[in-house]
Residue frames as a rotation matrix with the C-alpha (Angstrom) as fourth column:
MET 1
-0.227 0.925 -0.305 -51.89
-0.958 -0.268 -0.101 -126.23
-0.176 0.269 0.947 -261.58
ARG 2
-0.665 0.063 0.744 -53.87
-0.041 0.992 -0.121 -129.44
-0.746 -0.111 -0.657 -261.69
LYS 3
-0.912 0.411 -0.002 -56.10
0.079 0.181 0.980 -130.91
0.403 0.894 -0.197 -264.34
LEU 4
-0.304 0.899 0.314 -59.84
-0.902 -0.378 0.209 -130.48
0.306 -0.220 0.926 -264.14
LYS 5
-1.000 0.018 0.007 -61.62
0.013 0.902 -0.431 -133.10
-0.014 -0.431 -0.902 -262.03
THR 6
-0.405 0.912 -0.068 -65.17
0.713 0.361 0.601 -134.32
0.573 0.195 -0.796 -261.66
ALA 7
-0.038 0.378 -0.925 -65.73
0.891 -0.406 -0.203 -131.93
-0.452 -0.832 -0.321 -258.75
ASP 8
-0.793 -0.322 -0.517 -64.86
0.089 -0.901 0.424 -129.05
-0.603 0.290 0.743 -261.11
VAL 9
-0.759 0.609 0.230 -67.78
0.359 0.096 0.928 -129.99
0.544 0.787 -0.292 -263.37
PHE 10
0.134 0.852 -0.507 -70.17
0.947 0.041 0.320 -129.51
0.293 -0.522 -0.801 -260.47
ALA 11
-0.184 -0.287 -0.940 -68.41
0.632 -0.767 0.111 -126.33
-0.753 -0.573 0.322 -259.32
ALA 12
-0.984 -0.178 -0.028 -68.58
0.083 -0.586 0.806 -124.90
-0.160 0.790 0.591 -262.86
THR 13
-0.419 0.903 0.099 -72.25
0.639 0.216 0.738 -125.83
0.645 0.372 -0.667 -263.08
ARG 14
0.212 0.465 -0.859 -73.00
0.946 -0.317 0.062 -123.99
-0.243 -0.827 -0.507 -259.83
LEU 15
-0.558 -0.518 -0.649 -71.02
0.335 -0.856 0.394 -120.97
-0.759 0.002 0.651 -261.03
ILE 16
-0.952 0.194 0.235 -72.80
0.192 -0.215 0.957 -120.88
0.237 0.957 0.168 -264.39
LYS 17
-0.075 0.982 -0.175 -76.22
0.848 0.155 0.506 -121.19
0.524 -0.111 -0.844 -262.75
LYS 18
0.151 0.113 -0.982 -75.49
0.842 -0.536 0.067 -118.50
-0.518 -0.837 -0.176 -260.15
LEU 19
-0.671 -0.470 -0.574 -74.19
0.108 -0.827 0.551 -116.11
-0.734 0.308 0.606 -262.82
GLY 20
0.334 0.923 -0.189 -77.15
-0.153 -0.145 -0.978 -116.79
-0.930 0.356 0.092 -265.09
LEU 21
-0.250 -0.547 -0.799 -75.07
-0.899 -0.174 0.401 -118.20
-0.359 0.819 -0.449 -267.97
LYS 22
-0.144 0.240 0.960 -76.94
-0.090 0.963 -0.254 -121.47
-0.985 -0.123 -0.117 -268.38
GLU 23
0.825 0.550 0.130 -78.17
0.083 0.110 -0.990 -120.80
-0.559 0.828 0.046 -271.92
GLU 24
0.547 -0.705 -0.452 -74.75
-0.836 -0.434 -0.335 -119.63
0.040 0.561 -0.827 -273.12
ALA 25
-0.401 -0.708 0.582 -73.08
-0.728 0.632 0.267 -122.78
-0.557 -0.317 -0.768 -271.73
LYS 26
0.138 0.539 0.831 -75.67
0.162 0.815 -0.556 -125.03
-0.977 0.211 0.025 -273.35
ALA 27
0.914 0.219 -0.342 -75.30
-0.260 -0.331 -0.907 -123.22
-0.312 0.918 -0.245 -276.70
ILE 28
0.113 -0.954 -0.276 -71.52
-0.993 -0.114 -0.012 -123.64
-0.020 0.276 -0.961 -276.79
ALA 29
-0.528 -0.313 0.789 -71.64
-0.443 0.895 0.059 -127.28
-0.725 -0.319 -0.611 -275.72
GLY 30
0.381 0.781 0.495 -74.42
0.112 0.492 -0.863 -128.02
-0.918 0.384 0.100 -278.19
LYS 31
0.908 -0.036 -0.418 -72.60
-0.400 -0.379 -0.835 -126.46
-0.128 0.925 -0.358 -281.15
ALA 32
0.057 -0.998 0.026 -69.13
-0.964 -0.048 0.262 -127.79
-0.260 -0.040 -0.965 -280.36
ASN 33
0.932 0.190 -0.309 -67.96
-0.293 0.895 -0.335 -130.90
0.213 0.403 0.890 -282.17
GLU 34
0.368 -0.875 -0.315 -64.32
0.708 0.483 -0.515 -130.72
0.602 -0.034 0.798 -281.19
VAL 35
0.167 -0.367 -0.915 -62.04
0.900 -0.323 0.293 -129.00
-0.403 -0.873 0.276 -278.72
GLN 36
-0.827 -0.512 0.234 -61.09
0.562 -0.730 0.389 -126.27
-0.028 0.453 0.891 -281.20
ASP 37
-0.125 0.870 0.477 -64.77
0.437 -0.383 0.814 -125.30
0.891 0.310 -0.332 -281.37
ILE 38
0.623 0.313 -0.717 -64.81
0.775 -0.125 0.619 -124.83
0.105 -0.941 -0.320 -277.59
TRP 39
-0.278 -0.821 -0.499 -61.65
0.811 -0.479 0.337 -122.74
-0.516 -0.311 0.798 -277.73
SER 40
-0.829 -0.059 0.557 -62.91
0.443 -0.677 0.588 -120.53
0.343 0.733 0.587 -280.57
MET 41
0.134 0.943 0.305 -66.36
0.250 -0.330 0.910 -120.04
0.959 -0.046 -0.280 -279.02
GLY 42
0.261 -0.024 -0.965 -64.98
0.920 0.310 0.241 -120.12
0.293 -0.951 0.103 -275.52
PHE 43
-0.807 -0.588 0.063 -63.50
0.544 -0.780 -0.309 -116.63
0.231 -0.215 0.949 -275.53
ASP 44
-0.423 0.730 0.536 -66.95
-0.310 -0.673 0.672 -115.10
0.852 0.118 0.511 -275.74
PHE 45
0.520 0.633 -0.574 -68.14
0.276 0.511 0.814 -117.44
0.808 -0.582 0.091 -273.00
VAL 46
-0.129 -0.655 -0.745 -65.17
0.976 0.048 -0.212 -116.71
0.174 -0.754 0.633 -270.72
TRP 47
-0.889 -0.133 0.438 -65.67
0.132 -0.991 -0.032 -112.99
0.438 0.029 0.898 -271.34
GLY 48
0.017 0.988 0.155 -69.35
-0.214 -0.148 0.966 -113.49
0.977 -0.050 0.209 -270.46
ILE 49
0.380 0.046 -0.924 -68.38
0.772 0.534 0.344 -115.16
0.509 -0.844 0.168 -267.19
PHE 50
-0.614 -0.687 -0.389 -66.10
0.789 -0.524 -0.319 -112.28
0.015 -0.503 0.864 -266.22
ASP 51
-0.758 0.393 0.520 -68.64
-0.119 -0.868 0.483 -109.70
0.641 0.304 0.705 -267.39
ARG 52
0.293 0.937 -0.189 -71.51
-0.006 0.199 0.980 -111.33
0.956 -0.286 0.064 -265.52
ALA 53
0.071 -0.344 -0.936 -69.37
0.927 0.369 -0.065 -111.84
0.368 -0.863 0.345 -262.43
THR 54
-0.903 -0.428 -0.037 -68.74
0.414 -0.846 -0.335 -108.10
0.112 -0.318 0.941 -262.21
ASP 55
-0.501 0.791 0.350 -72.41
-0.372 -0.562 0.738 -107.30
0.781 0.240 0.577 -262.78
THR 56
0.520 0.794 -0.316 -73.67
-0.125 0.437 0.891 -109.74
0.845 -0.424 0.326 -260.16
HIS 57
0.285 -0.525 0.802 -70.91
-0.954 -0.241 0.181 -109.38
0.098 -0.816 -0.569 -257.57
GLY 58
0.988 0.155 0.002 -69.82
-0.155 0.988 0.000 -112.88
-0.002 0.000 1.000 -258.54
GLU 59
0.270 -0.960 -0.076 -66.10
-0.729 -0.152 -0.667 -112.25
0.629 0.236 -0.741 -258.26
ALA 60
-0.213 -0.328 0.921 -65.99
-0.914 0.401 -0.068 -114.40
-0.347 -0.856 -0.385 -255.14
LEU 61
0.678 0.528 0.512 -67.80
-0.297 0.833 -0.466 -117.22
-0.673 0.164 0.722 -256.96
LEU 62
0.881 -0.385 -0.274 -65.35
-0.235 0.146 -0.961 -117.07
0.410 0.911 0.038 -259.86
CYS 63
-0.048 -0.943 0.331 -62.31
-0.881 -0.116 -0.458 -116.96
0.470 -0.313 -0.825 -257.57
GLU 64
0.071 0.152 0.986 -63.71
-0.758 0.651 -0.046 -119.89
-0.649 -0.744 0.161 -255.59
PHE 65
0.939 0.301 0.168 -64.14
-0.114 0.731 -0.673 -121.96
-0.325 0.612 0.721 -258.76
LEU 66
0.676 -0.718 -0.166 -60.70
-0.296 -0.058 -0.954 -121.13
0.675 0.693 -0.252 -260.18
ALA 67
0.202 -0.613 0.764 -59.01
-0.979 -0.101 0.178 -121.76
-0.032 -0.784 -0.621 -256.83
GLY 68
0.709 0.137 0.692 -59.47
-0.257 0.964 0.072 -125.52
-0.657 -0.229 0.718 -257.30
PRO 69
0.857 -0.379 0.348 -57.62
0.509 0.526 -0.681 -126.09
0.076 0.761 0.644 -260.57
PHE 70
0.497 -0.705 0.505 -55.14
-0.258 -0.676 -0.690 -123.30
0.828 0.213 -0.518 -259.83
GLU 71
0.280 -0.321 -0.905 -54.45
0.777 0.629 0.017 -124.93
0.564 -0.708 0.426 -256.45
LYS 72
-0.822 -0.416 0.390 -54.74
0.142 -0.812 -0.566 -121.60
0.552 -0.409 0.727 -254.64
THR 73
-0.508 0.695 -0.508 -57.11
0.672 -0.049 -0.739 -120.11
-0.539 -0.717 -0.442 -252.14
PRO 74
0.410 0.713 0.569 -59.93
0.902 -0.411 -0.135 -117.87
0.138 0.569 -0.811 -253.39
GLU 75
0.816 -0.158 -0.556 -58.10
0.124 -0.892 0.435 -114.97
-0.565 -0.423 -0.708 -251.73
GLU 76
-0.273 -0.961 0.046 -54.90
0.160 0.002 0.987 -115.78
-0.949 0.277 0.153 -253.64
MET 77
-0.244 0.270 0.931 -56.93
0.962 0.186 0.198 -115.90
-0.120 0.945 -0.305 -256.87
ALA 78
0.781 0.625 0.014 -58.40
0.624 -0.779 -0.057 -112.46
-0.025 0.054 -0.998 -256.15
ASP 79
0.642 -0.617 -0.456 -54.89
-0.181 -0.699 0.692 -111.08
-0.745 -0.362 -0.560 -255.55
MET 80
0.077 -0.631 0.772 -53.35
0.723 0.569 0.393 -112.68
-0.687 0.527 0.500 -258.65
GLU 81
-0.496 -0.311 -0.811 -51.84
-0.315 -0.806 0.501 -110.45
-0.809 0.504 0.301 -261.32
VAL 82
0.496 0.805 -0.326 -53.93
-0.565 0.014 -0.825 -110.32
-0.659 0.594 0.462 -264.48
SER 83
0.089 -0.534 -0.841 -51.14
-0.952 0.202 -0.229 -111.64
0.292 0.821 -0.490 -266.69
GLU 84
-0.875 -0.396 0.278 -50.74
-0.475 0.814 -0.335 -114.67
-0.093 -0.425 -0.900 -264.40
LEU 85
-0.159 0.912 0.378 -54.50
-0.285 0.324 -0.902 -115.28
-0.945 -0.251 0.208 -264.43
MET 86
0.580 0.409 -0.705 -54.72
-0.753 -0.061 -0.655 -115.15
-0.311 0.910 0.273 -268.22
ALA 87
-0.341 -0.772 -0.536 -51.68
-0.853 0.493 -0.168 -117.41
0.395 0.401 -0.827 -268.63
GLY 88
-0.831 0.050 0.554 -53.23
-0.341 0.741 -0.578 -119.84
-0.439 -0.669 -0.599 -266.16
VAL 89
0.240 0.970 0.038 -56.61
-0.437 0.143 -0.888 -119.87
-0.867 0.197 0.458 -267.92
LYS 90
0.390 -0.179 -0.903 -54.83
-0.907 0.099 -0.410 -120.56
0.163 0.979 -0.124 -271.21
GLN 91
-0.709 -0.702 -0.063 -52.79
-0.662 0.694 -0.283 -123.36
0.243 -0.159 -0.957 -269.59
LEU 92
-0.483 0.626 0.612 -55.95
-0.348 0.504 -0.790 -124.82
-0.804 -0.595 -0.025 -268.06
ALA 93
0.559 0.725 -0.403 -57.61
-0.626 0.050 -0.778 -124.88
-0.544 0.687 0.482 -271.47
GLU 94
0.170 -0.583 -0.794 -54.59
-0.905 0.227 -0.361 -126.39
0.391 0.780 -0.489 -273.21
GLU 95
-0.786 -0.611 0.094 -54.00
-0.584 0.684 -0.436 -129.14
0.202 -0.398 -0.895 -270.64
ASN 96
-0.545 0.678 0.494 -57.59
-0.134 0.511 -0.849 -130.34
-0.828 -0.529 -0.187 -270.36
ASP 97
-0.859 0.387 0.335 -60.04
0.472 0.348 0.810 -131.90
0.197 0.854 -0.482 -272.73
LEU 98
-0.870 0.455 -0.191 -62.61
-0.265 -0.758 -0.597 -129.12
-0.416 -0.468 0.779 -272.56
LEU 99
-0.570 0.699 -0.432 -65.16
-0.553 0.062 0.831 -130.63
0.607 0.713 0.351 -274.94
PRO 100
-0.220 0.528 -0.821 -66.38
0.523 0.774 0.358 -133.33
0.824 -0.350 -0.446 -272.53
PHE 101
-0.797 -0.110 -0.594 -66.03
0.587 -0.373 -0.718 -130.90
-0.142 -0.921 0.362 -269.63
PHE 102
-0.845 0.482 -0.233 -68.36
-0.495 -0.869 -0.004 -128.33
-0.205 0.112 0.972 -271.21
LYS 103
-0.399 0.733 -0.550 -70.75
-0.344 0.437 0.831 -130.98
0.850 0.521 0.078 -272.48
ASN 104
-0.384 0.228 -0.895 -71.05
0.759 0.630 -0.165 -132.40
0.526 -0.742 -0.415 -268.94
VAL 105
-0.888 0.076 -0.454 -71.54
0.237 -0.770 -0.592 -128.93
-0.395 -0.633 0.666 -267.50
ALA 106
-0.734 0.635 -0.242 -74.24
-0.629 -0.499 0.597 -128.24
0.258 0.590 0.765 -270.09
LYS 107
-0.340 0.610 -0.716 -76.06
0.198 0.790 0.580 -131.46
0.919 0.055 -0.390 -269.20
LEU 108
-0.491 0.091 -0.867 -76.07
0.865 0.173 -0.471 -130.54
0.107 -0.981 -0.164 -265.53
THR 109
-0.952 0.124 -0.279 -77.32
-0.052 -0.967 -0.251 -127.00
-0.301 -0.224 0.927 -266.14
THR 110
-0.622 0.771 -0.139 -80.53
-0.239 -0.018 0.971 -128.27
0.746 0.637 0.195 -267.70
ARG 111
-0.265 0.512 -0.817 -81.78
0.782 0.610 0.129 -129.34
0.565 -0.605 -0.562 -264.29
């Protein structure tokens, strides 16, 4: 697994816009003052992404986004065991500075 990159900010922004989660992303980024805030508020947001992805047939969008940092194809992401996915999401959060990431995503979603 690789760290989040600049391209991931844009990919996350596209995902959030397509899933209609712009306001939720802006709210979390606006309220967060430190990484722990993102992590504590982030569960609801991550759940919202998965929930909205199933409602809007956005599974492919989510797999496409996660394929980058997971260094897998979208098809491999879709076939991944749930326990591996959850462990990977946790690792991704722990190994990256999510506060600037979410703040940058929030800035880009206002356009």
